[in-house]
mmCIF file of the N, C-alpha and C atoms, coordinates in Angstrom:
data_MODEL
# 
_entry.id   MODEL 
# 
loop_
_atom_site.group_PDB 
_atom_site.id 
_atom_site.type_symbol 
_atom_site.label_atom_id 
_atom_site.label_alt_id 
_atom_site.label_comp_id 
_atom_site.label_asym_id 
_atom_site.label_entity_id 
_atom_site.label_seq_id 
_atom_site.pdbx_PDB_ins_code 
_atom_site.Cartn_x 
_atom_site.Cartn_y 
_atom_site.Cartn_z 
_atom_site.occupancy 
_atom_site.B_iso_or_equiv 
_atom_site.pdbx_formal_charge 
_atom_site.auth_seq_id 
_atom_site.auth_comp_id 
_atom_site.auth_asym_id 
_atom_site.auth_atom_id 
_atom_site.pdbx_PDB_model_num 
ATOM 1   N N  . LYS A 1 1  ? 281.696 31.195 -43.141 1.00 0.00 ? 1  LYS A N  1 
ATOM 2   C CA . LYS A 1 1  ? 282.558 30.050 -43.406 1.00 0.00 ? 1  LYS A CA 1 
ATOM 3   C C  . LYS A 1 1  ? 283.032 29.509 -42.058 1.00 0.00 ? 1  LYS A C  1 
ATOM 4   N N  . PRO A 1 2  ? 283.129 28.198 -41.894 1.00 0.00 ? 2  PRO A N  1 
ATOM 5   C CA . PRO A 1 2  ? 283.599 27.629 -40.625 1.00 0.00 ? 2  PRO A CA 1 
ATOM 6   C C  . PRO A 1 2  ? 285.012 28.109 -40.282 1.00 0.00 ? 2  PRO A C  1 
ATOM 7   N N  . LEU A 1 3  ? 285.273 28.262 -38.987 1.00 0.00 ? 3  LEU A N  1 
ATOM 8   C CA . LEU A 1 3  ? 286.554 28.807 -38.527 1.00 0.00 ? 3  LEU A CA 1 
ATOM 9   C C  . LEU A 1 3  ? 287.738 28.006 -39.052 1.00 0.00 ? 3  LEU A C  1 
ATOM 10  N N  . GLY A 1 4  ? 287.671 26.689 -39.003 1.00 0.00 ? 4  GLY A N  1 
ATOM 11  C CA . GLY A 1 4  ? 288.780 25.857 -39.480 1.00 0.00 ? 4  GLY A CA 1 
ATOM 12  C C  . GLY A 1 4  ? 289.129 26.140 -40.929 1.00 0.00 ? 4  GLY A C  1 
ATOM 13  N N  . GLU A 1 5  ? 288.115 26.313 -41.758 1.00 0.00 ? 5  GLU A N  1 
ATOM 14  C CA . GLU A 1 5  ? 288.352 26.631 -43.169 1.00 0.00 ? 5  GLU A CA 1 
ATOM 15  C C  . GLU A 1 5  ? 289.014 27.992 -43.318 1.00 0.00 ? 5  GLU A C  1 
ATOM 16  N N  . GLU A 1 6  ? 288.579 28.963 -42.516 1.00 0.00 ? 6  GLU A N  1 
ATOM 17  C CA . GLU A 1 6  ? 289.152 30.311 -42.584 1.00 0.00 ? 6  GLU A CA 1 
ATOM 18  C C  . GLU A 1 6  ? 290.625 30.294 -42.174 1.00 0.00 ? 6  GLU A C  1 
ATOM 19  N N  . VAL A 1 7  ? 290.944 29.595 -41.088 1.00 0.00 ? 7  VAL A N  1 
ATOM 20  C CA . VAL A 1 7  ? 292.328 29.494 -40.614 1.00 0.00 ? 7  VAL A CA 1 
ATOM 21  C C  . VAL A 1 7  ? 293.181 28.775 -41.653 1.00 0.00 ? 7  VAL A C  1 
ATOM 22  N N  . TYR A 1 8  ? 292.683 27.665 -42.176 1.00 0.00 ? 8  TYR A N  1 
ATOM 23  C CA . TYR A 1 8  ? 293.438 26.885 -43.152 1.00 0.00 ? 8  TYR A CA 1 
ATOM 24  C C  . TYR A 1 8  ? 293.701 27.699 -44.418 1.00 0.00 ? 8  TYR A C  1 
ATOM 25  N N  . ALA A 1 9  ? 292.709 28.474 -44.859 1.00 0.00 ? 9  ALA A N  1 
ATOM 26  C CA . ALA A 1 9  ? 292.866 29.295 -46.062 1.00 0.00 ? 9  ALA A CA 1 
ATOM 27  C C  . ALA A 1 9  ? 293.864 30.429 -45.846 1.00 0.00 ? 9  ALA A C  1 
ATOM 28  N N  . ALA A 1 10 ? 293.945 30.962 -44.627 1.00 0.00 ? 10 ALA A N  1 
ATOM 29  C CA . ALA A 1 10 ? 294.849 32.080 -44.333 1.00 0.00 ? 10 ALA A CA 1 
ATOM 30  C C  . ALA A 1 10 ? 296.294 31.625 -44.159 1.00 0.00 ? 10 ALA A C  1 
ATOM 31  N N  . ALA A 1 11 ? 296.498 30.359 -43.816 1.00 0.00 ? 11 ALA A N  1 
ATOM 32  C CA . ALA A 1 11 ? 297.845 29.850 -43.537 1.00 0.00 ? 11 ALA A CA 1 
ATOM 33  C C  . ALA A 1 11 ? 298.625 29.670 -44.833 1.00 0.00 ? 11 ALA A C  1 
ATOM 34  N N  . LYS A 1 12 ? 299.792 30.307 -44.899 1.00 0.00 ? 12 LYS A N  1 
ATOM 35  C CA . LYS A 1 12 ? 300.657 30.213 -46.077 1.00 0.00 ? 12 LYS A CA 1 
ATOM 36  C C  . LYS A 1 12 ? 302.075 29.879 -45.629 1.00 0.00 ? 12 LYS A C  1 
ATOM 37  N N  . ASP A 1 13 ? 302.760 29.040 -46.407 1.00 0.00 ? 13 ASP A N  1 
ATOM 38  C CA . ASP A 1 13 ? 304.149 28.692 -46.110 1.00 0.00 ? 13 ASP A CA 1 
ATOM 39  C C  . ASP A 1 13 ? 305.017 29.945 -46.083 1.00 0.00 ? 13 ASP A C  1 
ATOM 40  N N  . GLY A 1 14 ? 305.818 30.096 -45.036 1.00 0.00 ? 14 GLY A N  1 
ATOM 41  C CA . GLY A 1 14 ? 306.781 31.181 -44.962 1.00 0.00 ? 14 GLY A CA 1 
ATOM 42  C C  . GLY A 1 14 ? 306.221 32.534 -44.566 1.00 0.00 ? 14 GLY A C  1 
ATOM 43  N N  . THR A 1 15 ? 304.931 32.635 -44.273 1.00 0.00 ? 15 THR A N  1 
ATOM 44  C CA . THR A 1 15 ? 304.357 33.906 -43.843 1.00 0.00 ? 15 THR A CA 1 
ATOM 45  C C  . THR A 1 15 ? 303.490 33.684 -42.609 1.00 0.00 ? 15 THR A C  1 
ATOM 46  N N  . ILE A 1 16 ? 303.240 34.752 -41.894 1.00 0.00 ? 16 ILE A N  1 
ATOM 47  C CA . ILE A 1 16 ? 302.340 34.718 -40.743 1.00 0.00 ? 16 ILE A CA 1 
ATOM 48  C C  . ILE A 1 16 ? 301.157 35.611 -41.083 1.00 0.00 ? 16 ILE A C  1 
ATOM 49  N N  . SER A 1 17 ? 299.965 35.049 -41.007 1.00 0.00 ? 17 SER A N  1 
ATOM 50  C CA . SER A 1 17 ? 298.739 35.788 -41.309 1.00 0.00 ? 17 SER A CA 1 
ATOM 51  C C  . SER A 1 17 ? 297.922 35.959 -40.038 1.00 0.00 ? 17 SER A C  1 
ATOM 52  N N  . GLU A 1 18 ? 297.073 36.968 -40.030 1.00 0.00 ? 18 GLU A N  1 
ATOM 53  C CA . GLU A 1 18 ? 296.211 37.241 -38.877 1.00 0.00 ? 18 GLU A CA 1 
ATOM 54  C C  . GLU A 1 18 ? 294.764 36.902 -39.224 1.00 0.00 ? 18 GLU A C  1 
ATOM 55  N N  . VAL A 1 19 ? 294.091 36.200 -38.313 1.00 0.00 ? 19 VAL A N  1 
ATOM 56  C CA . VAL A 1 19 ? 292.672 35.866 -38.465 1.00 0.00 ? 19 VAL A CA 1 
ATOM 57  C C  . VAL A 1 19 ? 291.962 36.356 -37.210 1.00 0.00 ? 19 VAL A C  1 
ATOM 58  N N  . THR A 1 20 ? 290.901 37.142 -37.378 1.00 0.00 ? 20 THR A N  1 
ATOM 59  C CA . THR A 1 20 ? 290.108 37.645 -36.251 1.00 0.00 ? 20 THR A CA 1 
ATOM 60  C C  . THR A 1 20 ? 288.737 36.988 -36.301 1.00 0.00 ? 20 THR A C  1 
ATOM 61  N N  . TYR A 1 21 ? 288.272 36.527 -35.146 1.00 0.00 ? 21 TYR A N  1 
ATOM 62  C CA . TYR A 1 21 ? 286.984 35.835 -35.090 1.00 0.00 ? 21 TYR A CA 1 
ATOM 63  C C  . TYR A 1 21 ? 286.394 35.960 -33.693 1.00 0.00 ? 21 TYR A C  1 
ATOM 64  N N  . MET A 1 22 ? 285.161 35.527 -33.547 1.00 0.00 ? 22 MET A N  1 
ATOM 65  C CA . MET A 1 22 ? 284.473 35.550 -32.255 1.00 0.00 ? 22 MET A CA 1 
ATOM 66  C C  . MET A 1 22 ? 284.532 34.152 -31.646 1.00 0.00 ? 22 MET A C  1 
ATOM 67  N N  . TRP A 1 23 ? 284.884 34.080 -30.334 1.00 0.00 ? 23 TRP A N  1 
ATOM 68  C CA . TRP A 1 23 ? 284.998 32.794 -29.650 1.00 0.00 ? 23 TRP A CA 1 
ATOM 69  C C  . TRP A 1 23 ? 284.807 33.028 -28.156 1.00 0.00 ? 23 TRP A C  1 
ATOM 70  N N  . PRO A 1 24 ? 284.098 32.155 -27.443 1.00 0.00 ? 24 PRO A N  1 
ATOM 71  C CA . PRO A 1 24 ? 283.923 32.363 -25.998 1.00 0.00 ? 24 PRO A CA 1 
ATOM 72  C C  . PRO A 1 24 ? 285.197 32.052 -25.216 1.00 0.00 ? 24 PRO A C  1 
ATOM 73  N N  . ARG A 1 25 ? 285.405 32.816 -24.155 1.00 0.00 ? 25 ARG A N  1 
ATOM 74  C CA . ARG A 1 25 ? 286.518 32.513 -23.248 1.00 0.00 ? 25 ARG A CA 1 
ATOM 75  C C  . ARG A 1 25 ? 286.226 31.184 -22.549 1.00 0.00 ? 25 ARG A C  1 
ATOM 76  N N  . PRO A 1 26 ? 287.260 30.476 -22.106 1.00 0.00 ? 26 PRO A N  1 
ATOM 77  C CA . PRO A 1 26 ? 287.029 29.219 -21.395 1.00 0.00 ? 26 PRO A CA 1 
ATOM 78  C C  . PRO A 1 26 ? 286.077 29.418 -20.214 1.00 0.00 ? 26 PRO A C  1 
ATOM 79  N N  . GLY A 1 27 ? 285.083 28.552 -20.094 1.00 0.00 ? 27 GLY A N  1 
ATOM 80  C CA . GLY A 1 27 ? 284.127 28.623 -19.000 1.00 0.00 ? 27 GLY A CA 1 
ATOM 81  C C  . GLY A 1 27 ? 282.997 29.610 -19.204 1.00 0.00 ? 27 GLY A C  1 
ATOM 82  N N  . GLN A 1 28 ? 282.987 30.313 -20.347 1.00 0.00 ? 28 GLN A N  1 
ATOM 83  C CA . GLN A 1 28 ? 281.930 31.283 -20.633 1.00 0.00 ? 28 GLN A CA 1 
ATOM 84  C C  . GLN A 1 28 ? 281.200 30.895 -21.912 1.00 0.00 ? 28 GLN A C  1 
ATOM 85  N N  . THR A 1 29 ? 280.057 31.510 -22.148 1.00 0.00 ? 29 THR A N  1 
ATOM 86  C CA . THR A 1 29 ? 279.290 31.184 -23.353 1.00 0.00 ? 29 THR A CA 1 
ATOM 87  C C  . THR A 1 29 ? 279.176 32.343 -24.331 1.00 0.00 ? 29 THR A C  1 
ATOM 88  N N  . ASP A 1 30 ? 279.409 33.586 -23.863 1.00 0.00 ? 30 ASP A N  1 
ATOM 89  C CA . ASP A 1 30 ? 279.317 34.743 -24.756 1.00 0.00 ? 30 ASP A CA 1 
ATOM 90  C C  . ASP A 1 30 ? 280.609 34.886 -25.557 1.00 0.00 ? 30 ASP A C  1 
ATOM 91  N N  . PRO A 1 31 ? 280.529 34.906 -26.884 1.00 0.00 ? 31 PRO A N  1 
ATOM 92  C CA . PRO A 1 31 ? 281.742 35.055 -27.678 1.00 0.00 ? 31 PRO A CA 1 
ATOM 93  C C  . PRO A 1 31 ? 282.315 36.469 -27.586 1.00 0.00 ? 31 PRO A C  1 
ATOM 94  N N  . VAL A 1 32 ? 283.635 36.550 -27.618 1.00 0.00 ? 32 VAL A N  1 
ATOM 95  C CA . VAL A 1 32 ? 284.366 37.815 -27.645 1.00 0.00 ? 32 VAL A CA 1 
ATOM 96  C C  . VAL A 1 32 ? 285.373 37.744 -28.794 1.00 0.00 ? 32 VAL A C  1 
ATOM 97  N N  . VAL A 1 33 ? 285.960 38.878 -29.122 1.00 0.00 ? 33 VAL A N  1 
ATOM 98  C CA . VAL A 1 33 ? 286.926 38.921 -30.218 1.00 0.00 ? 33 VAL A CA 1 
ATOM 99  C C  . VAL A 1 33 ? 288.191 38.159 -29.822 1.00 0.00 ? 33 VAL A C  1 
ATOM 100 N N  . LYS A 1 34 ? 288.646 37.303 -30.734 1.00 0.00 ? 34 LYS A N  1 
ATOM 101 C CA . LYS A 1 34 ? 289.904 36.583 -30.554 1.00 0.00 ? 34 LYS A CA 1 
ATOM 102 C C  . LYS A 1 34 ? 290.716 36.761 -31.830 1.00 0.00 ? 34 LYS A C  1 
ATOM 103 N N  . VAL A 1 35 ? 292.011 36.958 -31.685 1.00 0.00 ? 35 VAL A N  1 
ATOM 104 C CA . VAL A 1 35 ? 292.914 37.144 -32.813 1.00 0.00 ? 35 VAL A CA 1 
ATOM 105 C C  . VAL A 1 35 ? 293.880 35.971 -32.826 1.00 0.00 ? 35 VAL A C  1 
ATOM 106 N N  . ALA A 1 36 ? 294.087 35.386 -34.001 1.00 0.00 ? 36 ALA A N  1 
ATOM 107 C CA . ALA A 1 36 ? 295.038 34.285 -34.136 1.00 0.00 ? 36 ALA A CA 1 
ATOM 108 C C  . ALA A 1 36 ? 296.046 34.624 -35.225 1.00 0.00 ? 36 ALA A C  1 
ATOM 109 N N  . TYR A 1 37 ? 297.270 34.198 -35.013 1.00 0.00 ? 37 TYR A N  1 
ATOM 110 C CA . TYR A 1 37 ? 298.319 34.300 -36.025 1.00 0.00 ? 37 TYR A CA 1 
ATOM 111 C C  . TYR A 1 37 ? 298.560 32.889 -36.527 1.00 0.00 ? 37 TYR A C  1 
ATOM 112 N N  . VAL A 1 38 ? 298.542 32.730 -37.847 1.00 0.00 ? 38 VAL A N  1 
ATOM 113 C CA . VAL A 1 38 ? 298.632 31.395 -38.429 1.00 0.00 ? 38 VAL A CA 1 
ATOM 114 C C  . VAL A 1 38 ? 299.740 31.326 -39.463 1.00 0.00 ? 38 VAL A C  1 
ATOM 115 N N  . THR A 1 39 ? 300.339 30.142 -39.585 1.00 0.00 ? 39 THR A N  1 
ATOM 116 C CA . THR A 1 39 ? 301.336 29.873 -40.607 1.00 0.00 ? 39 THR A CA 1 
ATOM 117 C C  . THR A 1 39 ? 301.205 28.421 -41.024 1.00 0.00 ? 39 THR A C  1 
ATOM 118 N N  . ARG A 1 40 ? 301.838 28.084 -42.098 1.00 0.00 ? 40 ARG A N  1 
ATOM 119 C CA . ARG A 1 40 ? 301.832 26.708 -42.592 1.00 0.00 ? 40 ARG A CA 1 
ATOM 120 C C  . ARG A 1 40 ? 303.281 26.236 -42.700 1.00 0.00 ? 40 ARG A C  1 
ATOM 121 N N  . ILE A 1 41 ? 303.498 25.000 -42.293 1.00 0.00 ? 41 ILE A N  1 
ATOM 122 C CA . ILE A 1 41 ? 304.803 24.361 -42.431 1.00 0.00 ? 41 ILE A CA 1 
ATOM 123 C C  . ILE A 1 41 ? 304.538 23.024 -43.108 1.00 0.00 ? 41 ILE A C  1 
ATOM 124 N N  . GLY A 1 42 ? 304.807 22.962 -44.403 1.00 0.00 ? 42 GLY A N  1 
ATOM 125 C CA . GLY A 1 42 ? 304.469 21.757 -45.161 1.00 0.00 ? 42 GLY A CA 1 
ATOM 126 C C  . GLY A 1 42 ? 302.963 21.587 -45.196 1.00 0.00 ? 42 GLY A C  1 
ATOM 127 N N  . ASP A 1 43 ? 302.486 20.432 -44.729 1.00 0.00 ? 43 ASP A N  1 
ATOM 128 C CA . ASP A 1 43 ? 301.039 20.202 -44.716 1.00 0.00 ? 43 ASP A CA 1 
ATOM 129 C C  . ASP A 1 43 ? 300.425 20.443 -43.339 1.00 0.00 ? 43 ASP A C  1 
ATOM 130 N N  . GLN A 1 44 ? 301.200 21.040 -42.423 1.00 0.00 ? 44 GLN A N  1 
ATOM 131 C CA . GLN A 1 44 ? 300.720 21.334 -41.068 1.00 0.00 ? 44 GLN A CA 1 
ATOM 132 C C  . GLN A 1 44 ? 300.428 22.828 -40.919 1.00 0.00 ? 44 GLN A C  1 
ATOM 133 N N  . VAL A 1 45 ? 299.368 23.152 -40.185 1.00 0.00 ? 45 VAL A N  1 
ATOM 134 C CA . VAL A 1 45 ? 299.018 24.541 -39.897 1.00 0.00 ? 45 VAL A CA 1 
ATOM 135 C C  . VAL A 1 45 ? 299.209 24.779 -38.409 1.00 0.00 ? 45 VAL A C  1 
ATOM 136 N N  . CYS A 1 46 ? 299.836 25.898 -38.060 1.00 0.00 ? 46 CYS A N  1 
ATOM 137 C CA . CYS A 1 46 ? 300.049 26.273 -36.662 1.00 0.00 ? 46 CYS A CA 1 
ATOM 138 C C  . CYS A 1 46 ? 299.349 27.609 -36.419 1.00 0.00 ? 46 CYS A C  1 
ATOM 139 N N  . ALA A 1 47 ? 298.541 27.680 -35.356 1.00 0.00 ? 47 ALA A N  1 
ATOM 140 C CA . ALA A 1 47 ? 297.830 28.910 -35.009 1.00 0.00 ? 47 ALA A CA 1 
ATOM 141 C C  . ALA A 1 47 ? 298.001 29.193 -33.524 1.00 0.00 ? 47 ALA A C  1 
ATOM 142 N N  . VAL A 1 48 ? 298.261 30.453 -33.194 1.00 0.00 ? 48 VAL A N  1 
ATOM 143 C CA . VAL A 1 48 ? 298.382 30.906 -31.805 1.00 0.00 ? 48 VAL A CA 1 
ATOM 144 C C  . VAL A 1 48 ? 297.507 32.138 -31.669 1.00 0.00 ? 48 VAL A C  1 
ATOM 145 N N  . GLY A 1 49 ? 296.662 32.175 -30.640 1.00 0.00 ? 49 GLY A N  1 
ATOM 146 C CA . GLY A 1 49 ? 295.737 33.286 -30.530 1.00 0.00 ? 49 GLY A CA 1 
ATOM 147 C C  . GLY A 1 49 ? 295.624 33.866 -29.134 1.00 0.00 ? 49 GLY A C  1 
ATOM 148 N N  . TYR A 1 50 ? 294.965 35.026 -29.073 1.00 0.00 ? 50 TYR A N  1 
ATOM 149 C CA . TYR A 1 50 ? 294.715 35.688 -27.789 1.00 0.00 ? 50 TYR A CA 1 
ATOM 150 C C  . TYR A 1 50 ? 293.351 36.358 -27.843 1.00 0.00 ? 50 TYR A C  1 
ATOM 151 N N  . TYR A 1 51 ? 292.754 36.524 -26.671 1.00 0.00 ? 51 TYR A N  1 
ATOM 152 C CA . TYR A 1 51 ? 291.472 37.215 -26.554 1.00 0.00 ? 51 TYR A CA 1 
ATOM 153 C C  . TYR A 1 51 ? 291.731 38.698 -26.400 1.00 0.00 ? 51 TYR A C  1 
ATOM 154 N N  . LYS A 1 52 ? 290.910 39.528 -27.045 1.00 0.00 ? 52 LYS A N  1 
ATOM 155 C CA . LYS A 1 52 ? 291.028 40.979 -26.892 1.00 0.00 ? 52 LYS A CA 1 
ATOM 156 C C  . LYS A 1 52 ? 290.257 41.420 -25.691 1.00 0.00 ? 52 LYS A C  1 
# 
């Protein structure tokens, strides 16, 4: 499933969910594990992530 759909599906009002996926670091092409925390506020989704 596309990443945007996965993040959007995980985002729930009033809760913080974790989404783990593969994504390349800036300036690189090999994907590595990245973890994002997502929430929903009304019709907006907010995600903050870090590379492992």
